[in-house]
matplotlib code that plots the C-alpha trace (Angstrom):
import matplotlib.pyplot as plt

x = [0.0, 1.6, 1.3, -1.0, 0.9, 1.8, 1.2, 3.6, 3.2, 3.7, 3.3, 1.9, 2.9, 0.1, 0.5, -2.6, -3.1, -5.1, -3.7, -1.0, -1.4, 0.2, -1.6, -0.6, -1.4, -1.4, -1.0, -0.6, -1.5, -5.3, -5.1, -5.4, -6.2, -5.6, -5.6, -4.8, -2.7, -1.8, -3.2, -2.0, -3.1, -1.1, -1.8, -0.1, 1.4, 1.7, 4.6, 6.0, 3.3, 4.2, 2.3, 4.4, 4.2, 5.3, 7.5, 9.1, 5.7, 4.9, 8.2, 7.3, 4.1, 5.7, 7.9, 5.2, 3.2, 6.0, 6.4, 2.8, 3.2, 5.3, 7.7, 7.1, 8.5, 8.4, 7.8, 6.2, 5.6, 3.2, 2.0, 0.5, 2.6, 4.8, 6.0, 9.7, 12.4, 15.9, 18.8, 22.3, 25.6, 25.7, 22.1, 20.6, 17.0, 16.9, 13.8, 10.3, 8.5, 6.2, 2.6, 1.6, -1.3, 1.0, 0.6, 4.2, 3.5, 1.2, 4.3, 6.7, 6.5, 9.0, 9.9, 9.5, 6.4, 3.9, 3.6, 7.2, 6.6, 3.7, 5.6, 8.5, 6.7, 3.2, 2.0, -0.8, -0.8, -0.9, 0.8, 1.7, 3.9, 7.4, 9.2, 7.1, 7.7, 11.4, 11.1, 10.0, 12.3, 14.8, 16.9, 18.2, 21.6, 21.9, 20.6, 22.6, 19.4, 15.6, 13.7, 10.1, 7.9, 7.8, 11.5, 12.5, 11.0, 12.4, 15.9, 15.3, 14.5, 17.4, 19.8, 19.4, 18.7, 16.7, 13.4, 10.8, 9.2, 5.6, 6.1, 8.9, 6.5, 4.5, 7.0, 7.1, 11.0, 10.7, 10.6, 7.6, 9.2, 12.5, 11.2, 14.5, 14.8, 14.8, 18.1, 17.0, 14.4, 16.8, 19.5, 17.0, 17.5, 21.2, 23.5, 20.8, 20.4, 22.3, 19.9, 17.7, 18.7, 18.6, 15.3, 14.2, 11.2, 8.4, 9.5, 13.1, 14.3, 15.6, 17.3, 17.3, 16.5, 19.2, 20.4, 19.3, 15.7, 15.2, 16.2, 13.9, 10.9, 11.7, 12.1, 14.7, 17.6, 17.1, 13.7, 13.6, 12.0, 10.8, 9.8, 6.1, 4.0, 5.1, 2.5, -0.5, -2.8, -0.3, -0.8, -4.6, -4.8, -2.9, -5.6, -8.5, -10.1, -10.6, -11.6, -10.1, -8.7, -12.0, -12.2, -11.8, -11.1, -11.8, -9.4, -11.8, -10.8, -9.6, -8.9, -10.6, -8.0, -10.0, -8.9, -7.8, -4.8, -2.7, 0.6, 2.3, 1.9, -0.6, 0.8, -1.1, -2.3, -5.8, -4.7, -2.7, -5.7, -8.1, -5.5, -5.0, -1.7, 0.5, 1.8, 3.9, 1.9, 3.1, 4.4, 5.3, 1.3, 0.6, -2.1, -3.8, -5.9, -7.4, -7.1, -10.4, -11.1, -12.9, -14.4, -12.2, -15.8, -17.3, -14.5, -14.5, -18.3, -18.1, -15.2, -16.9, -20.4, -18.6, -17.4, -20.5, -22.3, -25.8, -28.5, -27.7, -25.1, -25.7, -24.1, -25.7, -23.5, -20.6, -19.1, -20.1, -16.6, -16.7, -14.1, -16.5, -18.2, -16.3, -12.9, -10.5, -10.6, -12.3, -10.7, -13.6, -16.3, -17.0, -15.2, -12.8, -9.4, -10.7, -10.7, -14.5, -15.1, -17.3, -20.2, -20.3, -20.2, -21.8, -23.8, -22.6, -24.7, -28.0, -26.7, -26.3, -29.8, -31.4, -29.3, -30.3, -34.1, -33.5, -34.1, -31.4, -29.1, -30.9, -27.5, -24.1, -20.5, -17.2, -15.2, -12.0, -12.7, -9.9, -12.0, -12.6, -9.0, -8.0, -9.2, -12.0, -15.9, -16.7, -20.6, -20.4, -18.4, -20.5, -23.5, -21.5, -20.8, -24.3, -25.6, -23.0, -23.8, -27.7, -28.4, -30.4, -28.6, -28.2, -30.4, -29.9, -27.0, -28.7, -29.1, -25.5, -24.4, -26.6, -24.8, -21.5, -22.2, -24.2, -21.3, -18.6, -20.6, -20.6, -17.0, -16.4, -18.7, -16.8, -13.5, -14.5, -16.0, -12.8, -10.4, -12.5, -12.4, -8.6, -7.6, -10.0, -9.9, -13.2, -14.8, -17.4, -17.2, -16.0, -14.3, -14.5, -11.8, -10.7, -12.8, -15.1, -16.1, -18.3, -20.4, -23.4, -25.0, -22.0, -21.4, -25.0, -24.9, -21.6, -23.4, -26.3, -24.0, -21.7, -24.6, -22.0, -22.0, -20.0, -18.1, -17.4, -14.6, -11.9, -11.9, -8.5, -7.1, -3.9, -2.8, -3.9, -1.6, 1.0, 1.5, 0.7, 3.9, 5.9, 4.6, 5.4, 8.8, 9.0, 7.8, 4.7, 2.7, 3.6, 2.1, 1.0, -0.9, -4.1, -3.2, -2.7, -6.3, -7.6, -6.8, -8.1, -11.6, -11.6, -11.0, -12.5, -15.9, -17.3, -20.5, -22.1, -24.3, -26.4, -27.1, -30.8, -33.2, -34.5, -32.0, -31.7, -28.2, -28.0, -24.9, -22.4, -23.0, -26.5, -25.1, -23.0, -19.6, -17.7, -17.6, -13.7]
y = [0.1, 3.3, 6.2, 9.4, 12.3, 14.2, 11.2, 8.7, 5.1, 3.8, 0.2, 0.0, -3.4, -3.7, -6.6, -7.4, -10.1, -12.2, -11.5, -9.2, -7.4, -4.9, -1.9, 0.4, 4.1, 6.5, 9.8, 13.4, 16.8, 16.0, 12.4, 9.5, 6.2, 2.6, -0.8, -4.0, -6.2, -9.0, -10.5, -13.5, -15.4, -14.7, -17.8, -18.2, -21.4, -23.3, -25.2, -26.9, -25.1, -21.5, -19.7, -18.0, -15.7, -17.4, -14.7, -16.3, -17.0, -13.5, -12.2, -14.5, -13.0, -9.2, -10.5, -11.7, -8.8, -6.2, -8.5, -8.0, -4.2, -3.5, -0.4, 2.1, 5.1, 4.0, 1.3, 1.4, -0.9, -1.1, -3.7, -4.5, -3.4, -4.8, -8.1, -8.5, -10.4, -11.0, -11.1, -12.4, -10.9, -12.1, -10.9, -13.9, -14.5, -16.3, -18.3, -17.2, -14.0, -15.0, -13.9, -11.3, -13.6, -16.4, -17.2, -16.3, -13.0, -14.7, -16.1, -13.3, -9.7, -6.6, -6.0, -2.3, -1.0, 0.0, 3.7, 4.2, 2.6, 5.0, 8.2, 7.3, 6.2, 7.3, 3.7, 2.2, -1.5, -4.3, -7.7, -8.1, -5.0, -5.6, -4.9, -7.6, -10.1, -9.5, -10.2, -13.7, -14.2, -16.9, -15.8, -12.6, -13.8, -14.8, -11.6, -8.9, -6.8, -6.4, -5.4, -5.0, -6.7, -3.8, -3.2, -6.8, -7.0, -3.6, -5.1, -8.1, -5.8, -3.4, -4.5, -1.5, -1.8, 0.9, 1.3, 3.4, 5.8, 5.2, 1.4, 1.9, 3.9, 1.2, -1.1, 0.8, 1.2, 4.7, 7.8, 9.8, 13.2, 12.7, 10.0, 8.1, 4.9, 5.4, 4.9, 3.4, 0.9, 0.0, -0.4, -2.7, -5.3, -5.9, -7.1, -6.9, -3.1, -2.7, -4.9, -1.8, -0.1, 3.7, 5.5, 6.4, 9.0, 8.6, 10.1, 9.1, 6.8, 3.7, 2.5, 1.0, -2.6, -5.1, -6.2, -9.7, -8.7, -6.1, -9.0, -11.4, -9.0, -7.4, -4.0, -1.3, -1.6, 2.2, 1.7, 3.0, 1.7, 4.6, 4.5, 5.4, 5.2, 1.6, 0.9, 0.4, 2.5, 5.7, 5.1, 4.8, 7.9, 9.8, 8.7, 10.3, 12.6, 15.3, 19.0, 20.4, 19.5, 19.0, 15.5, 11.8, 8.7, 5.1, 2.8, -0.2, -3.7, -6.6, -3.9, -0.3, 2.3, 5.0, 8.5, 12.3, 13.8, 15.9, 17.9, 16.7, 13.5, 13.7, 11.9, 12.0, 9.7, 10.0, 8.9, 5.8, 4.8, 5.1, 3.0, 5.7, 5.5, 8.2, 6.6, 8.6, 9.8, 11.5, 14.9, 14.8, 14.3, 12.0, 9.3, 9.6, 6.6, 3.8, 0.3, -1.4, -4.9, -4.6, -6.8, -9.6, -10.7, -10.9, -12.4, -15.1, -15.7, -15.9, -18.4, -20.7, -20.5, -21.2, -24.4, -25.4, -24.7, -24.6, -21.9, -18.8, -20.3, -19.6, -21.1, -18.0, -16.0, -16.4, -12.9, -11.3, -10.9, -10.7, -8.3, -5.8, -5.4, -7.3, -5.6, -8.3, -11.6, -14.3, -17.7, -20.1, -17.5, -16.4, -15.6, -17.4, -18.3, -17.7, -21.4, -22.0, -24.5, -27.8, -25.8, -23.5, -19.7, -17.5, -14.6, -11.5, -9.3, -11.0, -11.5, -7.7, -7.0, -9.4, -8.1, -4.4, -5.7, -7.1, -5.4, -2.7, -3.3, -6.1, -7.3, -6.2, -7.5, -6.0, -6.6, -6.0, -8.8, -11.2, -14.0, -12.8, -12.3, -15.7, -17.5, -19.8, -20.4, -16.7, -17.3, -19.6, -17.1, -14.4, -16.2, -17.5, -13.7, -12.6, -15.3, -14.6, -10.9, -11.6, -10.4, -12.3, -14.7, -14.2, -17.5, -16.8, -15.6, -12.4, -11.5, -12.6, -10.2, -7.4, -7.9, -7.5, -4.5, -2.6, -3.5, -1.9, 1.0, 1.7, 1.0, 3.6, 6.1, 5.3, 5.7, 9.3, 10.4, 9.9, 11.2, 14.3, 14.8, 13.8, 16.2, 19.0, 18.3, 19.7, 17.1, 17.8, 14.9, 11.0, 9.5, 5.7, 4.3, 0.7, -2.5, -1.6, 1.6, -0.9, -1.7, 0.5, -0.6, -0.1, 3.2, 4.1, 2.9, 4.5, 7.8, 7.3, 6.4, 9.4, 12.0, 12.9, 12.6, 9.6, 10.0, 6.4, 5.9, 5.6, 1.8, 2.1, 4.5, 2.5, 2.2, 5.7, 7.0, 4.8, 6.2, 9.6, 9.7, 8.2, 10.5, 13.6, 12.6, 11.9, 15.3, 14.1, 15.9, 18.6, 20.3, 19.5, 16.6, 18.9, 19.3, 15.6, 15.0, 17.7, 15.3, 12.3, 13.9, 15.2, 11.8, 9.2, 7.8, 8.9, 8.2, 10.2, 8.6, 11.4, 10.5, 9.7, 12.1, 10.3, 7.3, 5.9, 4.4, 3.1, 3.5, 0.3, -0.2, -1.2, -4.6, -5.2, -4.3, -1.2, 2.0, 2.0]
z = [-0.1, -1.1, 1.1, -0.1, -1.2, 2.2, 4.6, 6.1, 7.3, 10.6, 12.4, 15.9, 17.5, 20.1, 22.4, 24.6, 27.3, 24.9, 21.4, 19.8, 16.4, 14.1, 12.5, 10.1, 10.2, 7.2, 8.8, 7.5, 8.9, 8.5, 7.8, 10.5, 8.6, 10.5, 9.2, 11.1, 9.1, 11.2, 14.5, 16.4, 19.7, 23.0, 24.9, 28.2, 29.2, 32.5, 33.1, 36.4, 38.5, 36.8, 34.5, 31.7, 28.6, 25.6, 24.6, 21.5, 19.9, 20.7, 18.9, 16.1, 15.5, 15.7, 12.9, 10.7, 11.3, 10.3, 7.2, 6.8, 7.2, 4.4, 4.3, 7.3, 8.3, 12.1, 14.4, 18.0, 20.7, 23.4, 25.8, 29.2, 32.3, 35.1, 33.5, 32.3, 30.9, 32.4, 30.2, 31.1, 30.4, 26.7, 26.2, 26.1, 27.7, 30.9, 30.7, 29.7, 31.6, 34.1, 33.8, 36.3, 37.1, 38.5, 42.1, 43.0, 44.4, 47.0, 49.1, 48.6, 48.2, 48.5, 52.4, 51.7, 53.8, 51.3, 52.8, 51.8, 48.5, 47.7, 49.0, 46.6, 43.7, 43.9, 42.8, 44.0, 45.8, 43.5, 44.4, 40.8, 40.5, 39.2, 42.5, 44.3, 41.1, 42.0, 45.6, 44.2, 41.4, 41.7, 38.6, 39.9, 40.5, 37.2, 35.7, 34.0, 32.7, 33.2, 30.2, 30.3, 27.5, 25.1, 25.8, 25.1, 21.8, 20.8, 22.0, 19.7, 16.9, 17.3, 19.7, 21.8, 25.6, 27.6, 29.9, 28.2, 30.7, 30.8, 31.3, 33.8, 36.0, 36.5, 38.1, 41.6, 41.2, 39.8, 41.5, 40.6, 40.9, 39.2, 36.8, 37.1, 39.1, 42.8, 44.1, 47.4, 46.1, 43.5, 45.9, 47.8, 45.1, 46.5, 43.8, 41.4, 41.6, 38.3, 36.3, 35.7, 32.2, 31.5, 31.2, 27.6, 27.0, 24.3, 21.0, 21.5, 18.3, 19.9, 16.7, 13.4, 12.7, 13.1, 9.7, 9.9, 11.2, 8.4, 6.1, 7.7, 7.6, 4.3, 5.6, 4.7, 7.2, 7.9, 9.4, 12.9, 15.9, 18.0, 21.7, 22.3, 25.3, 25.9, 28.3, 26.4, 28.6, 28.4, 24.5, 24.9, 27.0, 24.6, 22.0, 24.1, 21.9, 24.7, 23.7, 26.9, 30.5, 32.1, 31.5, 32.9, 30.9, 31.3, 28.9, 29.2, 28.3, 30.6, 33.0, 33.7, 33.9, 35.4, 36.1, 35.3, 33.5, 35.7, 35.3, 38.4, 40.6, 43.4, 46.2, 49.5, 52.2, 51.3, 47.7, 49.1, 51.1, 47.9, 45.9, 43.2, 41.1, 39.5, 36.4, 34.0, 30.7, 27.3, 27.5, 31.0, 32.1, 34.9, 34.9, 38.1, 38.0, 40.0, 38.4, 38.3, 37.3, 34.0, 31.2, 32.6, 34.4, 31.0, 29.0, 31.4, 31.6, 27.7, 28.1, 30.5, 28.4, 25.2, 26.7, 28.2, 25.1, 26.4, 26.9, 24.9, 22.8, 19.2, 16.1, 14.0, 15.7, 13.4, 12.7, 16.0, 17.4, 21.3, 21.3, 20.1, 23.3, 25.9, 25.5, 24.4, 22.3, 24.1, 22.9, 22.3, 22.2, 18.5, 15.2, 12.7, 14.5, 17.9, 18.9, 19.2, 22.1, 21.9, 22.7, 19.7, 19.7, 22.0, 20.8, 22.7, 21.0, 21.7, 25.4, 25.9, 24.3, 26.6, 29.6, 28.8, 29.2, 32.8, 35.9, 36.6, 39.6, 40.8, 42.0, 41.6, 42.8, 43.7, 40.8, 42.6, 45.0, 45.1, 44.2, 40.6, 40.0, 38.7, 35.4, 36.1, 36.2, 36.7, 36.6, 39.3, 41.5, 40.7, 41.8, 45.0, 45.5, 45.4, 47.5, 50.2, 50.4, 50.5, 47.0, 44.3, 42.5, 38.7, 37.3, 33.8, 31.4, 30.8, 34.3, 34.8, 32.1, 33.7, 37.0, 35.5, 33.6, 36.5, 38.7, 36.4, 36.0, 39.8, 39.8, 37.2, 39.3, 42.4, 40.9, 38.9, 42.1, 44.0, 41.4, 41.4, 45.2, 45.7, 43.0, 42.7, 39.0, 37.3, 34.9, 32.3, 30.1, 30.5, 27.8, 27.3, 24.9, 24.0, 23.5, 26.0, 24.0, 21.9, 24.7, 24.4, 27.4, 29.8, 28.4, 29.0, 32.4, 33.1, 32.0, 34.3, 37.0, 36.7, 35.8, 33.2, 29.3, 27.9, 24.6, 23.5, 21.0, 19.6, 19.9, 18.7, 21.0, 22.1, 18.4, 17.5, 20.4, 19.6, 16.0, 16.8, 18.9, 16.0, 13.7, 15.9, 16.6, 12.8, 11.8, 10.0, 12.5, 15.2, 18.0, 21.6, 23.0, 22.6, 18.7, 18.4, 20.0, 17.8, 14.6, 16.4, 17.1, 13.5, 11.8, 14.2, 14.8, 18.2, 20.0, 22.9, 25.7, 27.6, 31.1, 31.3, 33.3, 36.4, 35.9, 39.4, 40.4, 44.1, 46.1, 45.9, 49.8, 49.1, 47.6, 50.4, 49.2, 49.9, 47.8, 46.7]

ax = plt.figure().add_subplot(projection="3d")
ax.plot(x, y, z, "-o")
ax.set_aspect("equal")
plt.show()
C-alpha cells in the first residue's frame, strides 16, 4: 500500500493479554487512517506449576506482522505493564517471562513498607507490581539486565537496551518526581540493582532494525523503532479525543483504568488509601488513576459458557466478535480463528440485548474482590458472591451479564468521584476508549451512574496514541498533545451517551460491598 501524497506510514505493535497485532497507520496533517494487517494469539503456558508468557511466540507474531506491514517510516511497541524478561551478560534470555497472574507473589513480596513505596513512587498497591515479582524471582543472581515486555521486543528488533518511561513507572521502582529509578528502591535489589537499564522517553528513537531482522521481515535496514507510550494505557490516554482538560477517562478492556490527567503527581495519604496511582504519561503528564477490574468478568463468563455450550449458545453468531463489546478476544467465544469450543459460539450481541431488558441493579458484585482475579468459572463465582452478600442470585445468562455491566458502571462512578475529590479536577465529560467503548450498554449505564455525558471511542485509542507519538517524532505531524487529540476528533467515529433524566443508580453499599 503506497502512502498518499503528504502522508507517512507507521506500524503500531500492540500486545494485549490475549492477542497481539500490528496496525499500520497512514498519517498526515489532516489524515489518520488505520488498518490492522496481522493478529496473532497470545496464549499463556503453565509449566511446572508456573504461569508463563510464550514470549518467543509473541516475537514470532511481531515479525510476521512487520512483514505484512510493508515499508513504514517507524515502528512503535506497546503492551501490558509490570512483566519483564531477564537477560544474562551475553544478552540471552533467562527463561520465559512469568505472567502477572501467576501465584508467586502470594507467597513473597517486597519487604519495603507500602507506605514508603507509595511516598516514593506514587504507585498503588498491586501484588503483581514488578518490585514484588522481583522479590519472588529466583533468577536474579544470574541476570545482567531487566527489560519490560515492549523493551524486550525492541531489543530483539534493534539490539538497543533501555526502559521506556511510561511502562517503567508501573514497576514501583521509579521515583515519581524525578522520573528516574529510585536509588533506595533499586538498591534494595542488592547485587541485582544494576539490572535496571537507562530510562528513555516517548518520542526518542531507539534505533534502526538489526540487519538480520530487516532482512527477515523484508523492510529497509534504516527502518527505525521509536519509543512510544509503551504501557498500552499511556498510549490509550494519549488517544483520548478530549477537547479540553475537564475530562475523565476510562481505558476499558480486561481492566478499566479510570482517572484524570494531571501535570504533576498527586501523592497523598488519602490517595494511597483510595488506591490511586501516579503513572507517567505522554509529554510529562501524569495518569492519576485507579486500576479497576474491567471486562475480565464478562470475558471469563463468555469463555465458560462457550465451553459449556448450552443456553444462549448460538451458532448463528458467526461474525460477532466478542472483542467488539467485551474488550478483548475471548478464546472459544466467537469468530474465525478464535478457537470456538465444543459448545459452539456465544452470541454476545444477543446477550447484551437481553441484559438491557433485565431489571437494573438487581444485584452487583465488587469486581475487585480477589475471588474474581484468577481464570475460572466466573458465572459460578458471581452467583456465589451474590449469595454470600444476600442479593438475588443471577439465574440466567442475561441476568449474569446485567450484573457484570451494572457492577462495572458502579465501579467507574466510584473511581471518577474519588479522582475528582482527591485532585479537585473539574470533570465535564467521561471518555471511554478501547474495546469497552463498543459496549453501548456499559457506556449508557456509566453515563447514568456518573451523571455525566460519556463519549465512546475511539476503539483503537491505543494504536492511535502509539502512531501519533511516532509521527510527531518523525515530523509528520506537530504540536502539543492537545493538537494530536484534535486530529483524532476530526478523523475518528465517536458516539455520545447522555445521562438519562431520572435514572436511579443506587450506592454500592446497598449491595454488601464497599465503595472504593
